[in-house]
C-alpha positions in Angstrom: 12.1 22.7 -27.1 12.6 21.5 -30.7 10.7 18.6 -32.3 13.7 16.2 -31.9 13.9 16.9 -28.2 10.2 16.6 -27.8 10.2 13.1 -29.4 13.0 12.1 -27.1 11.1 13.3 -24.1 8.1 11.2 -25.0 10.2 8.1 -25.3 11.1 8.1 -21.7 8.7 6.9 -19.0 10.2 7.9 -15.6 8.9 5.8 -12.8 10.8 6.7 -9.7 11.8 10.0 -8.6 13.9 12.0 -6.1 15.8 10.4 -3.8 17.6 12.3 -1.0 18.7 10.8 2.3 18.3 13.6 4.8 19.0 12.3 8.3 18.1 15.6 9.8 15.3 16.4 7.4 11.9 17.8 8.5 9.5 15.0 9.4 5.8 15.1 8.4 3.0 14.8 10.9 0.2 12.5 10.1 -3.0 11.2 11.7 -2.8 7.7 13.2 -6.5 7.1 12.5 -7.6 4.5 9.9 -7.6 5.6 6.3 -10.9 7.3 5.4 -12.3 9.4 2.6 -13.0 13.1 3.0 -15.1 14.0 6.0 -16.0 17.1 8.0 -13.6 17.8 10.8 -14.8 18.8 14.3 -13.6 22.0 15.8 -11.8 21.6 19.2 -12.4 24.4 21.8 -10.1 24.7 24.9 -11.7 25.4 28.3 -11.0 28.8 30.1 -8.6 27.0 32.4 -6.7 25.5 29.5 -6.4 28.9 27.8 -5.0 30.5 31.0 -2.5 27.7 31.3 -1.4 28.2 27.6 -0.9 32.0 28.2 1.2 31.2 31.2 3.4 28.8 29.2 3.7 31.4 26.4 5.0 34.0 28.9 7.4 31.6 30.5 8.9 30.6 27.1 9.7 34.1 25.8 13.3 34.6 24.9 15.1 37.9 25.0 16.3 39.8 22.0 20.0 38.8 22.7 19.1 35.2 22.6 17.2 35.6 19.3 20.1 37.5 17.8 22.5 34.8 18.9 20.4 32.2 17.2 20.2 34.2 14.0 24.0 34.5 14.0 24.5 30.7 14.5 25.5 28.9 11.3 25.1 25.1 10.7 28.1 23.5 9.0 27.5 20.2 7.2 30.2 17.5 7.6 30.5 14.8 5.0 32.4 11.5 5.2 32.6 10.6 1.5 33.5 12.5 -1.7 31.0 13.1 -4.4 33.7 12.7 -7.0 35.9 9.8 -7.9 38.2 8.7 -10.6 39.3 5.3 -12.0 36.0 3.8 -10.8 35.6 1.5 -13.8 39.1 0.1 -13.8 38.1 -3.3 -12.3 34.8 -3.6 -14.3 34.2 -6.8 -16.3 32.8 -5.5 -19.6 33.2 -8.2 -22.3 29.6 -9.2 -22.2 28.0 -5.7 -22.0 26.4 -3.7 -24.8 29.1 -1.2 -25.8 26.6 1.6 -26.8 24.8 1.4 -23.5 28.0 1.2 -21.5 29.5 4.2 -23.2 26.3 6.2 -22.7 26.3 5.3 -19.0 30.0 6.2 -18.6 29.6 9.6 -20.3 26.5 10.4 -18.2 28.1 9.5 -14.9 31.2 11.5 -15.6 33.4 11.9 -12.5 30.6 11.4 -10.0 31.1 8.9 -7.2 28.3 6.5 -8.2 27.1 3.6 -10.3 24.8 3.3 -13.3 23.0 0.1 -14.0 21.1 -0.6 -17.3 18.8 -3.7 -17.7 16.8 -5.1 -20.5 13.4 -5.5 -18.9 12.2 -8.2 -21.3 15.0 -10.6 -20.2 16.8 -9.4 -17.1 20.1 -9.1 -19.0 22.4 -6.4 -17.5 23.4 -4.4 -20.5 25.9 -2.2 -18.5 27.1 -2.0 -14.9 29.4 1.0 -14.4 31.4 0.9 -11.2 30.6 -2.7 -10.4 32.3 -2.5 -7.0 29.7 0.0 -5.8 26.8 -1.6 -7.7 27.5 -5.0 -6.0 28.0 -3.5 -2.5 25.7 -4.0 0.5 23.5 -1.1 -0.7 22.1 1.9 1.2 18.9 3.2 2.6 16.3 3.3 -0.3 14.8 6.6 0.8 11.7 7.5 -1.4 12.2 4.6 -3.8 10.7 2.4 -1.0 7.3 4.1 -1.9 7.0 1.9 -5.0 6.9 -1.3 -2.9 4.5 0.3 -0.3 2.1 1.6 -3.0 1.9 -1.9 -4.7 1.4 -3.5 -1.3 -1.5 -1.2 -0.4 -3.1 -1.7 -3.8 -2.7 -5.5 -3.5 -4.5 -5.4 -0.1 -7.3 -3.4 -1.5 -6.7 -0.6 1.1 -6.6 2.1 -1.6 -7.1 2.8 -5.3 -5.3 5.7 -7.0 -8.2 7.9 -6.2 -8.7 7.1 -2.6 -8.3 10.2 -0.4 -6.1 9.5 2.6 -6.4 11.7 5.6 -3.0 13.2 6.6 -4.0 15.2 9.6 -6.2 18.2 10.1 -8.1 19.0 6.8 -5.4 17.6 4.6 -6.1 14.7 2.2 -4.3 13.2 -0.7 -4.7 10.4 -3.2 -2.0 8.0 -4.6 -1.4 9.9 -7.8 -0.5 13.1 -6.0 1.3 11.3 -3.2 3.6 9.6 -5.8 4.0 12.8 -7.8 5.0 14.8 -4.8 6.7 12.0 -2.9 4.6 12.7 0.1 6.0 11.1 3.2 3.0 11.5 5.4 0.8 9.6 2.9 3.1 6.6 2.8 3.6 6.6 6.6 -0.2 6.4 6.9 -0.3 3.4 4.4 2.5 1.7 6.3 0.7 2.0 9.6 -2.5 0.7 8.1 -0.8 -2.3 6.5 1.3 -3.1 9.5 4.8 -4.5 9.6 4.0 -8.1 8.7 2.2 -7.2 5.5 4.8 -4.6 4.5 7.6 -7.1 5.0 5.8 -9.8 3.1 5.4 -7.7 0.0 8.9 -6.2 0.3 10.3 -9.7 0.3 8.2 -10.8 -2.7 9.5 -7.7 -4.6 13.0 -8.9 -3.9 14.3 -6.9 -1.0 16.6 -8.7 1.4 17.6 -11.3 -1.3 20.0 -11.6 -4.2 18.6 -10.1 -7.4 21.1 -11.7 -9.7 21.8 -15.2 -10.9 25.5 -16.1 -10.2 26.7 -12.5 -10.3 30.0 -12.7 -8.5 30.3 -10.4 -5.5 26.6 -9.4 -5.3 25.3 -8.8 -1.8 21.7 -9.2 -0.5 21.2 -5.9 1.3 19.2 -5.9 4.6 15.6 -6.1 5.4 14.8 -6.1 9.2 13.2 -9.2 10.7 11.0 -7.0 12.9 9.7 -3.5 12.9 12.2 -0.8 13.8 11.7 1.0 17.1 9.1 3.7 17.6 12.0 6.1 18.4 13.2 5.6 14.8 9.7 6.0 13.4 8.4 2.5 13.3 6.8 1.0 10.3 5.7 4.4 9.1 9.3 5.6 8.6 10.2 2.3 7.0 7.5 3.0 4.4 8.4 6.7 3.7 12.2 6.8 4.0 13.1 3.1 4.1 14.5 3.6 7.6 16.4 0.5 8.7 16.5 -1.0 5.2 19.5 -1.4 3.0 18.7 -1.8 -0.7 21.1 -2.5 -3.6 21.0 -1.0 -7.1 20.3 -4.5 -8.5 17.3 -5.0 -6.2 15.8 -1.7 -7.3 16.5 -2.5 -10.9 14.9 -5.9 -10.5 11.6 -4.4 -9.2 11.5 -1.6 -11.8 12.1 -4.3 -14.5 9.0 -6.2 -13.3 7.0 -3.0 -13.4 8.2 -2.2 -16.8 7.3 -5.6 -18.3 4.0 -6.1 -16.5 5.0 -8.3 -13.6 7.7 -10.8 -14.5 10.6 -10.6 -12.2 13.7 -12.1 -13.9 16.9 -13.0 -12.3 19.3 -10.4 -13.4 22.2 -11.9 -15.4 25.5 -10.1 -16.2 27.2 -11.9 -19.1 31.0 -11.6 -18.9 32.0 -13.1 -22.3 30.8 -13.1 -25.9 29.9 -16.7 -25.6 27.6 -16.0 -22.6 25.9 -13.3 -24.6 25.4 -15.6 -27.6 23.9 -18.4 -25.4 21.9 -16.1 -23.1 18.6 -17.4 -21.8 16.3 -15.4 -19.5 15.5 -17.0 -16.1 12.2 -16.1 -14.4 12.5 -15.7 -10.7 8.8 -15.2 -10.0 5.7 -13.7 -11.4 4.3 -10.8 -9.5 0.5 -10.2 -9.5 0.9 -6.5 -10.2 -0.3 -6.1 -13.8 -3.6 -4.7 -12.8 -1.9 -2.2 -10.4 0.6 -0.7 -12.8 -2.0 1.6 -14.4 -2.9 2.7 -10.8 0.7 3.9 -10.1 1.7 5.1 -13.6 0.0 8.5 -13.4 1.7 9.4 -10.2 5.0 8.3 -11.4 4.7 10.3 -14.6 3.4 13.2 -12.5 6.6 13.2 -10.4 8.5 14.4 -13.5 5.8 16.4 -15.2 4.6 18.5 -12.3 5.7 17.0 -9.1 8.7 16.7 -6.8 11.3 15.6 -9.4 10.6 18.5 -11.7 10.7 21.1 -8.9 13.9 19.7 -7.5 15.6 19.5 -10.9 14.9 23.2 -11.6 15.3 24.8 -8.2 16.4 22.5 -5.3 16.7 23.9 -1.8 18.8 21.6 0.3 18.0 20.6 3.9 20.7 20.6 6.6 22.0 17.0 6.9 24.9 15.3 8.7 26.8 12.5 7.2 26.9 10.9 3.8 24.2 11.6 1.2 22.8 9.1 -1.2 21.1 9.9 -4.5 18.8 7.4 -6.1 16.9 7.6 -9.3 15.3 4.7 -11.3 13.4 4.9 -14.5 12.6 3.0 -17.7 12.1 3.7 -21.4 9.6 1.4 -23.0 9.5 1.9 -26.8 8.7 -0.5 -29.6 12.4 -0.8 -30.5 14.6 -0.1 -27.5 13.7 -1.0 -23.9 15.9 -0.3 -21.0 15.7 0.2 -17.2 18.2 2.6 -15.7 19.2 2.9 -12.1 21.5 5.6 -10.9 23.0 5.5 -7.4 25.3 8.2 -6.0 27.0 8.8 -2.7 29.1 11.6 -1.3 28.7 15.2 0.0 26.8 18.3 -0.9 26.6 17.7 -4.7 25.0 14.3 -4.2 21.2 14.1 -4.1 18.3 12.6 -6.0 17.9 15.3 -8.7 21.6 14.9 -9.6 21.0 11.2 -10.1 18.0 12.0 -12.3 20.1 14.4 -14.3 22.6 11.6 -15.0 19.7 9.3 -16.1 18.5 12.0 -18.5 22.0 12.4 -20.0 22.2 8.7 -20.5 18.9 8.5 -22.3 20.1 11.4 -24.5 23.2 9.4 -25.3 21.2 6.3 -26.2 18.9 8.3 -28.4 21.7 10.0 -30.2 23.2 6.6 -31.0 20.0 5.2 -32.3 19.3 2.8 -29.5 15.6 3.5 -29.8 15.5 3.1 -33.6 13.9 0.2 -35.4 16.1 -2.8 -35.6 15.6 -6.1 -37.6 15.0 -9.2 -35.4 16.8 -12.3 -36.6 15.5 -15.8 -35.8 18.6 -16.5 -33.8 17.7 -13.7 -31.5 14.4 -15.4 -30.5 15.3 -17.0 -27.1 13.6 -19.4 -24.9 12.6 -18.5 -21.3 13.7 -20.7 -18.4 11.5 -20.5 -15.3 12.4 -21.4 -11.8 8.8 -21.3 -10.6 
């Protein structure tokens, strides 16, 4: 990589990673015991009677060679209900109040994919660009692994863990928060969810903006869905809610709002989407609430950076092996660049068939950052007195 590319890479702080909805994916197995630090595990020995019973079961379950051959010849065919590609998706967008450089970078990065790109100024909540506004303002979709951000912050707030706490995942397996975020470990976050319980998980999720409008008078915005009670044990209960976001519908604006608060140290702004030049000229940030997360951001930042440096996001971007799934796929990726001169939160959401998954969304985010960098978005800019704005709070 040349020096220019290296400087660009250092500008970008990625904070949320893969995000693949796999309804038929492989579920992780975890211990239901309370979270503990590393300890010696006891060996379990079966009685002679139990061993005889297990041998009997093994003999009764043997399958013939014809059956095995038949299974090997069986092929699974995926069926999808939405296309990964689309055209004319920006025709109805209202763009007069958007930043033209940011919008063009988003359009170029998205290309012909069936998705939306949202760019937000984290120091004010201003929406700089919203490509494919119809999809961005829809009822949302299952958040998949992006829900882990909310769960991690909730567990840190409750003092259940620090980033170094080793959580037992079953057997001799343990993991801390940094590695769990880097590798998007489902078992870890299922364990946290069960330890927190639904009431606390829901309390923090609502405080982080799930289940409510993220924008201020943004026409057409919907509030997504957050269940009023824990989903059934058959669907995985609170554990699956905390690892895959099962039963939850999150919108791109809601994810962008949370990432904006993380990027700026804890201030959750109402997102505002100016639609005229006058609205841009008279823009004033509006604080929705202050989140007490400033002390926890360093606790999660190593894991978030690790997702791209050595964890799940890097592995999937280079060599992704798809799981068999049935239905529509969703790809989520959220990130932020936080430099001295240009600050922007980017959320990419895709839907469709086989080409749609989290790493594709991450690739689009990377292309957008490259476009912003090439057009000097991150270069030093003079600040005029007229650009110094007052902040309006609703607290």
